[in-house]
N, C-alpha and C positions, 0 to 999 in steps of 0.2 A: 463480312470482314473486308475492309479496304486494303488493297495492296498498292503501295506507292512504288512505281517503277520509273526510274530515271531514263530518259531517252538516250540510247547509245548509238543510234543510227543517224546519219546526216539527214535522211528524209524525215525522221520523226522530229528532229530539232528544227528543221525548216518548217514543218507543219505547226509546231508549237509557236514559233516566231510569228507565223501568219495569223494564228488564232489570237495571240497576244495583241497584235496590231489591230485585228478586227474587234477585239474586246474594247480597246481604247475608243474606237469609233462608236461602238454600241453604247458605251457609257455616256459619251458626249451627246449622242442622239437622244438617249433617254432623258437627260437633263433638259434638252430643248423641248421634248414632248411634255415634260412635267410643267415647264413654264408656260407652254402654249395652252395646256388644259386649264390653267387658272384664268385665262382671259378669252379664249376662242371656243365657241360652242362646237361640240363634236356630234356627228351623226350617231344614231343609236347603234348602228352596226359596229362602229369603232368602239363605242362604250362597251358593248358585249365582248369584243375582242380583248380590250384592255382589262376588263373584269376577269376574264378567263386567264389572261397572262398573270394577273395579280394572284389569283388562287394557285396557279401552277408554280409561280415563283416562291410563294410562301411555303408550299408543300416541299419544294426542292430544297429550300434552306433548312427546313425541319429535318429532312432526311440527311442532309450533310452534317448537321450538328450531332445527329445520333450515330454517325459512322466515323467521325474523326477520332483519332486515338489521342491526340493532344490538342489542347485549345489553340496552340500556336499554328496548327495546320489550317485554321480558319481565322487567322489574325485580322483579316479584312472585314470581319463580321460587324464591328461598330459602324464602319462606313456604309456597308450594305444595309444595315438596320436604318440608318438615316435616309438613304435613298428610297428604300421600300416604304418608309413612313411618309416621305414626301409624295411618292407616287400614289399611295392610297388616299392621302388627303386631297391631292389634285383630282383623283377620280371622284371623291365625295363632292367637290366643288362642281365638277362637270355634271354629275348625276343630279345634284340639287338644281342646277340651271335647267336641265331637261325636264325634271319633275314639275317645277314651278311654271315653266314656259309652255310645255306641251302636254303635261299630264301623263307622260309616258317616257320611260328611260331605258327601253330595251328589254329583250327577252330574259336576260339573266336576272335582272331585278324583279321582273314580273314573275318569273318562276320561283324565286326565293320567297316572294310575298304570298303566292298562292299555294305552292307545294309545301314549303317548310312550315308556314303558318296555317295551312289548311283553309285558306281564304277567310280566315278569321283575324281581323286586325288586333283584337284584344289578346288572343293567344300569341300572335306573332310579336306583339309589343312585349309581352311577358317573357317570351323566349329571348328576345333581344336584350331585355334588362338582365336576365339570368346570365347570358353570355358575357355581358359587359361587367357584371359583378364578379364573375369568375376570373375574367381577364384582369380587371383593375385591382380587386382586393386580394386575390389569391396568387395568381401567377406573377403579375407585374410587380406587386409589392414585395413578394418573396424574392424574386429575381433581383430587384433593386437592392434589397438588404444584403443578399449574398454577394453581389458585385461590389458593394461598398466594403464589406468585411474582407473579401478576397483581395481587393486593391490595397487595403490598409496592411494586412498581414504579409502580402507579397513585398511591399516596400520595406516593412520592418525586417523581413527575413533576408533582404538583399546582402547586408554586410556579412551575415553568417555564411551564406552560400558562397560569397566571394572568398571568404577566409578558408572555407572548405576546399575550394578549387586551388588556392595557393598551397594548402597543405598537401593535396594530392600531387601537385606539381613538384613540390620540394621532395616528396617521397619517391618521385620517379614513376608514379602510377600513370600519369598522363604527360603528353608532350605540350610544348608551347602552343602549337596550333589547336590542339584539343582544348586547352585552357581558354584561349581566346574565343573559340566557338561556344564554350559553355558560358563564358561571361556575356557574350552577345545574346545568348538565349535567355539568360536571366534578365538582361535589359529589355528584351522584347516582351518577356512575360510581364514585367512590371508595367511597361507601356500599354500592353493589351488590357490588363485588369484596370488600369487607370482610365483607359478609354471606355471600357465596359461600364465603369461606375457612372460616367456621364451619359453614355448611350442608353442606359436603362431608363433615363428620364424621357427619352423619345417615346418609348412604349407607353409610359404612364400618361404623357401628354396626348398621345394618339387616342387612348381609351377615353380620356375626358373630352377631347374634340369630337369623337364619334358620337358620344352621348349628346353633346350640345347641338351638333349638326342634325341629329335625328329630331330633336325637339323643334328646331327651327324649321325643318322640312314639314313637320306635322302642322305647326301653327300657321306657317306661311302658306301651305297648300290649302288648308281650310279657308283662310281669308281670301286667297285668290279664287278658289272654286266658288265661293258664295258671292263675291263682289264683281269679279270679272267674267266668270263663265256661267253665272246664273244658276248654279246648283243650289239645292237646299242643303241645310246643315248636315243631315244624315248622309246624303249622297256625296257631299264633299269629304266628309269624314271617312266614308267607306272607300272612296277612290284614293285619296291621298294618304290615308293610314296604311293601306296595303303597300302603296309605292314606297312610303317612308320606311315601313318595317322591312320591305325587301331590300331597300338601299342600305339600311342599317345592318341587316344580316349579311349581305354580300360583302360588306366592309369589315364586319366584326369577325367573320370566320377567318380570313387571312390574318387579321390582327391577332387573333387567338393563336394561330399557328406560329406567327413570328414571336409572340410572347413566350410560347412554349419552347421554341428554339433558343431564345435567350436564356430561359431558365435551365435548359439542358446543358448549354455550353458553359455557363458560369458555375454549375454544380458538379462538373466533371474534372475538377482540378487534380484529383488523385487517381484518375483512370489511366490505364496503360493500353487499353484496347477499345474497340468500338462499343457502343452502348448495348447492343444485342448480346455480344459475347460476355461483357461484364455482368449483365443481369442474369443470364442463364448460368454462367459459371459460379456466381456467388450465391444465388438463391438456391440452386440445386446442389450446393457443395456438401450439405449434410442431409443424407436421405432419411436419417432417423427423425428429423424435424418434420419431414413430409409425412412420415408414418404416424406420428403423433397427431398431426393436423387431420389426417384421414380418420383416425379413431374418434376425434372430437366431432367431426362432421357426421359420422355414423350415429353417434349418440344424439346429436341434434335431430337427425331424421327419425329417431325412435320416440321423440317427445310427442305426446298427443297434441294434435292441432297443427303441427309443423308439416310442411310439404315433404313427405318422406322420400319420394322418388328423386327430386333434384339433389338433395343432400347425399343420398346413397350413391347416385351416379358420380358425383364429384369425389366422394370418398373412395370409390372403386378406382377411378382414374389416378388419384394420388397414390393408392396402394400399388397399382400397376407400374407407375413411374418410379416408385421407391424400389421395387423389385429389379427393374432394369438398371437403375443407377448403382445398386449394390453389386449386381453382376459385373458391370463395367469396372467398378472400383476393385473388385476381387481380381479381375483379369489384369488390370494395370499393375497391381501389387505383385502378382505372380510373374508378369513379364519383367518388371523391374528387378525382382530377385534373380531371375534367370540371366538377365543382362549383366547384373553385378557379378554373379558367379562366373560367367564367361569372361568378363573383363579381368577378374582376379586370376583366373586360370591362364589367360593370355599374358598377364604381367609376370606370373610365376615362371613362365618359360621364356620370357623376353630378356635379352641381355641387358644388364644394368647400365644405364646411361650416367656416367660419372662426370660428364663435362660440366654440368651445372655446379658440381662441387668445387670446381677449379676457380670459379668467379670470386673475386675479392672486392668488396666495396671500397671506393676511394676513402670514405670517411664514415664512421659509424659510432653511435653512442649506445652503450649497453647499460641498462639500469636494473637495480634490484626490484623485487616485487613491491616494496613499500613506496617506491617512486613512480609506480604506474599511474596513480592519479594525476601526476604532472602532465601526462600525455593524453589521458582519457578525457574527451570533451564532455561526456555525460557527467563527470565529476568536477567540471570546471577547469580542466587542464588546458593550457594554452601553449605548450612547448612547441608544437608544430608551427603555430603562428609566429612564435619567437624565432624559430629556425628560418622561417621565410624572411623575416625582417633582417636576420643576420646575413643571409645571402645577398639581400639588397644592399645592406650596409657595406659588405665586402666589395661588391661591384662598384659602389661609389668611391670607396676609399682606395682600394688597390687596383681597380680597373680590370678585374679578372672575372671569369665565369666560374663559380664554385660548383663542383659536382654535387649531385644529390647526397644528402646526409641521411643515413639510415638510423632509425631509433628503434631498438628492440629490447625486450626484457630478457634477462639472463638469471635463471633460478639458482645458478651456482654462485652468484655474488651474494654478499651480505645484504640484508634488506634495504639499507640506506645507501649502498655504495653505487657508484657509476664509473664506467670506464669510457675513455675516448680513444678510439683506434684510428690509425691511418694505414690503409692498405693491409688491414688485418693485424697490425702490430700496435700494442698498447703504448701510447705516448703520454697519457695523463690519467689521473683518477682522483676521486674525491668522495666525500660522504656528506649527505644532506640529512637534516633532521626535519622531517615533514611537520607541518603545523607549527614551525618555529621560524624565527627570523635571525639573520646574521647581522650582528652589530660590530662595526669596524671602527677602530680608533684612528682617525686621520690627523691627530695632533691637536684637535680643538676640544678635547673632552674636559669638561669642568667638574664632573662628578661621576665616579665609578658606579657601574651597575653590576649586579650579580648575574652570572650565567655560566654556561659550560665553555671552558677555554678551547679554542681551536685556531686554525689558520685559514685565512681566505685562500681558496685553492688556486686562483688565477695568478696572484702576485705574492702569495706567501705572507700577507700582512697578519698580525695578531688580531684575533676577533673573538667574539662570544656568541654562543647560541642562546637566544632569549625567547621568552614566551610572548604571545600576542599581547598580553596585559602589560608587559614591560616596554612595548615598542614606543609608545608616546613619551615615556619618561626618558628612554635612551636617546631619542631624537632631541629632546630638550636639553639633554646633558652634553650634546655635541657629537654623538655617535652617528655614523652613516649606517642606516638600517635598510636592508634589502631582504626580499623574500627568497625562498628556495629556487623557483624558476629563474629569477634574475641572477642568482649565484651561478647556476649551471650555464645559463646563456652567456654570462661574462667570461666564464672559464673557456667555453667553447669558442667564443670570439677571439680570445687571446691565443688559443692553440691554432686557430686558423691563420692568424697574422704571422705566427712564428713558423708555421709549416706550409705557408702558401706556395712556396717554391716546389714542394713535393706534390701538392694537390693539383697543380696546373699541368695537365697532360697534353699530349698531342691533339686529342679530340677536342678539348676545350680551346686550344690555340687555333685549331682549324675553324671552329665556330666564331671566334673573335675575328679571324681574317675574313671569313665570309661576310660578317656584318660590316666591317670597315670597307670591304670591297664595293659595297653598294654606293658609297659616297666617294671613295678614292680608289677607283679600279686601277688607275695607272700605277700607283705606288705598289699595290699587291702584285700586279702582273709583272712588273719590272723585277721584283725581288724573288718571286716564287714562280716556277721552280728553277729558273736560269741561274740565279746567284746563290740561293740558300735553300735548304730543305726545311720542312716543318720541325724536324728534330733539332737542327742547328739553331733555329729561332727559339725553340723551347729552352735550350741551354742558356741562351742570352737572357731570356725572360726569367729563368730560375735564378740566375746570379743576381739580377736586379732585385727580385723579390726577397732573396735571402739577406740582402743588405738593407731592406726596408724601403726600396725605391718603388713607388707605385707605377703601374703601367697605364695610367689614365691618358697620358699624352702618346697614344699609340701611333699616331701618324708620324710624329717626330722620330720615334724609335725606328719605325720601318724605313723612313727616308734616310736616316743615318746609316742603317745597315745596308741599304741599297747603294749608298755613296762609298762605303769602305769595304764591302764584301768582295768587289773585284780585286782588291789589293791583298787581302789576307783571308784565310779560312779559320784563323785562330779565334774561337768564340770568346776567350778571355780578353783578347785585345779588342775585339769588336764591342765587348761590354764596356770597356774603358772609353771608347769613342762615343758610345751612347750616353754614358754618364756625363761626358763633357757637353754633349748636345742638350742634356737636361739640366744644365747648371743653374738656370733660373729656378726651376722647380726644386732642385736640391737645396739651393740657398734659402728659398722661402721656407722650406720644410725645417731647416735647421734654425732659422731666425725666429720662427713663430710669428707673432703679431708685429714685431718691430723690424728694424733693419740692422740688428747687431748680433753677431755670432760669437759666442765664447768658446774658445778652442784650447786644446793642449798641443804642444809642438814637441818635436824631437831635438835633442841636442845635436850640434854638427857632427861630433864624434860618433854618435849613435847612427845618424843617417849614413855616414860614410861606411860604417861597419856593415850596415844592412845592404848598401850598394854592392859591396864586395861579396856578401853572402849570396845574394840572389843571382849573381853571375855564375853560369854553369862551371866556370873554371876557378871560381873564387873559393875562399875558405868557408865552410859551413859554420853556423853559429853553434858554439859549444853549449852544453847544458848549463854550465856555471854562469855563462854570460846571459842566457835566457832567464835563469832564475833571478838574477839581479835586475834584469829588464822588467820582468813581471812584478817584482817587488816595488820598483819605482812607479810602474804604471798603476798598480793597486793603490799606492799611497796618494796619487793624484786624482784617481777617479772616484775613490770612496766618498769624499764629501759631496761630489757632484751628484752621485746616485742617491745619497741621503736627502738631498734637496728635491728629489723626485724628477731629476732631469737626466737625459741620456748624454754621456760624455762624447765630445767630438775631438778627434785627433787629426790635425792638419799636417800633411806630409807632402813630399815632392811627388809629382806625377809618376816618375819612373819606378818608385818603390811602393806605391799605394796598394797594389794588389798583394804584394808580398807581406807588407805590414799587416794587412787585413787578415791574412792566413795565420799570422802569429798571434794577433790580439784576440781573435775570436775564441781561442782556447781559454782566455781569461774571462771575457765577458762578450757574448754575442751582441749585446746592446750598444757597443762602442761604434760610433759612426767614424769610419776612416775615410777622409776626403782629401783630394789633392787641391793644389792652388788653382788649377784650371777649372775646378768645379764650383768656385765661388765667384759670383759676379762682382764687378768693380763697385757697384752701388752699395754693397754690404760693408759694414764696419766689422773688422775682425779684432777681437780682444783676446789676448793670451792669458790663460789662467795658470800657466806653469809650463815647465820644460821637463819632458821625460828623458832620462838618459842613464847610461851605465858609467859609473865612476872609473872602474878598471876596464880598459879596452883591450887588455892583453889576451 
């Protein structure tokens, strides 16, 4: 088993740095040698040395592939495969030059030709052909196919893996750094298998080249031996056949090792340990299978004509191994039971830790058991992915970091019900009919369809639950048709917009400040902690979000706070200064795509009465006056809301905040803006004047 240990001492890190630098020199030197071998004749002693290095390197690579736990631990393998293939082919060229010129290519080739082939060229050539066939048709072809399929499936699985990482990130199971590391690992895995798909062609080409070079050596050697060296046909064939077979074998053995290493590496995608540990742990996992195999082998040994002793010996070894494995499994079970009993006894006497019960999630969604398929990926649920998209959308629209949203089942709810909670308190609920669609009438319906009447939970619009068969007809009739996950996602998004000021806590604000500090350090350092605290900034941000002002222009907000914080610590007043600084953003938000803002105004008498009321020494607004004011306000905003627009009330800067506190009781959707918050380029059109007739 390989143990990866990161160097934690300066001496070890210095040693690794020197080795890395030396490795760069070795690689460059190796490429120079490969190019030199293609053109410069080498002495036989150097050939023997390089052949020995080739065999040792091939065996080393095979051992590495068997001991790595993950394929990415040897991600440089495709490049190594190319370099070893070039080195082996260069050796073939050098050995061919020596064989044809000198009739001798060193002791290594001579030993392989005489010892392995038994000084018989025919036997040696047959062994060479068998090794070539094994390498080319079995190992290389299989490895090539596995690498191709692995590359294809790895690329196809990338989107799903990335969505899974986003889901874990949204659920709070991993951090941003862990998510980036896992995404990078997925990219490296895809790059590796893509490279292996191409690198496997090197092994295939190497096998073909080895076979062709062997034939050339044999034919060329016989011709040179007969014409240039004066040997007879039999003598030339005997000499050059042994040399050719030796050269082919000394090249084919490392090629076979490298091919095996390639196959081992590409077939270990699902492994979590080295090859030896995986093989022993998985083959020996079920002792009863070994016992059955032992019984079958014993029966084979009793068959007349079969070699009894070998079969019985193997059967006895398997029976002995089965006995040992069963004893170990029994000891592990007994130890596990004892440890579990000890742990339960320790827990029984341990004081209960109730701190975890005090934690409250910033936002959570509870669902009934019939809605679980919306979350379960195995059943096609994509709610986690939708929540991830919602968090991104909120970041783009409101400029805030949304805390993780928990999704959990609650068996106490009705099967189709869901609850949305903020800090443990229910703020919204709804019911969904699974396998049905929600059809909403947006005012363009030409033909009614039948269904179960209901209300769209996010905006309260009248709607119908319809079946999948009615979906096409409803869409053709002018209905807006959405599925259940979209209904829940829309409702959740609207709740987030309405309660964003509650969800933005100090921790999220600190994260936003840390991010903006990387590009604008002066702004943050000037403001915090000398002028304002994070808590005071949170109050300003919360007031802006409560009135629908996004925090996208964070630099302008912080700079404005830094300008006015030395003069006042009143967060309400600081919010008004920030709103004036964001007047261009507010004006564009109210005007939409054009440059015209339609507003309601207050009558002069009403403004004067509110001026007096907000003064600490002034007369408070009586209930009768407020009721008449609310009646006039409702009369003016009702047609605007029916048109699908949010009403805008334009007031004097001095009373804007006070008017907002009054009107939010009627409708939180009313935008109350001051004259200073409208840029001069905008055209302001009055839709009416809100006022109280009796000012007494």
